[in-house]
C-alpha positions, -999 to 999 in steps of 0.1 A, spaced: 153 -521 616 130 -528 587 124 -506 557 99 -509 527 114 -518 497 115 -488 470 91 -485 445 95 -472 412 80 -441 423 109 -438 451 136 -441 427 121 -415 402 122 -392 432 158 -403 446 187 -378 440 226 -386 440 244 -374 469 262 -350 445 230 -333 437 222 -326 475 234 -293 492 269 -293 502 262 -290 540 242 -321 536 269 -340 516 293 -332 544 274 -348 570 265 -378 549 299 -387 535 322 -406 555 356 -388 565 384 -404 581 392 -387 614 424 -376 624 451 -402 631 466 -403 666 500 -404 654 500 -397 615 526 -422 598 514 -423 561 518 -393 537 491 -391 509 507 -386 475 497 -396 437 515 -421 415 508 -432 381 505 -468 373 501 -485 339 464 -495 334 474 -533 335 497 -529 365 469 -513 384 443 -536 374 467 -565 384 473 -548 418 438 -542 426 430 -578 417 449 -591 446 422 -576 467 419 -555 499 451 -542 512 469 -539 478 481 -504 487 498 -518 520 514 -546 498 528 -522 472 543 -500 503 558 -532 516 573 -542 483 587 -507 477 602 -508 511 618 -542 506 632 -530 472 647 -499 489 665 -521 515 680 -540 486 692 -509 471 718 -500 501 
């Protein structure tokens, strides 16, 4: 599928997704579908900025590695 490159005029007319009607935003934004068997619970945790930066610097999958490390720590506590 070929597309022409955007011109300055195209960029000047462009809008951010957040500036579009909400109904359009919902169609465009990727939403994760329901899991077949939900296994994880979404939560919020606060990290020091340097700790979070170091975790993210390890690349994709850092949250899974943190989860695994916490699971291992919990095993050692019993």
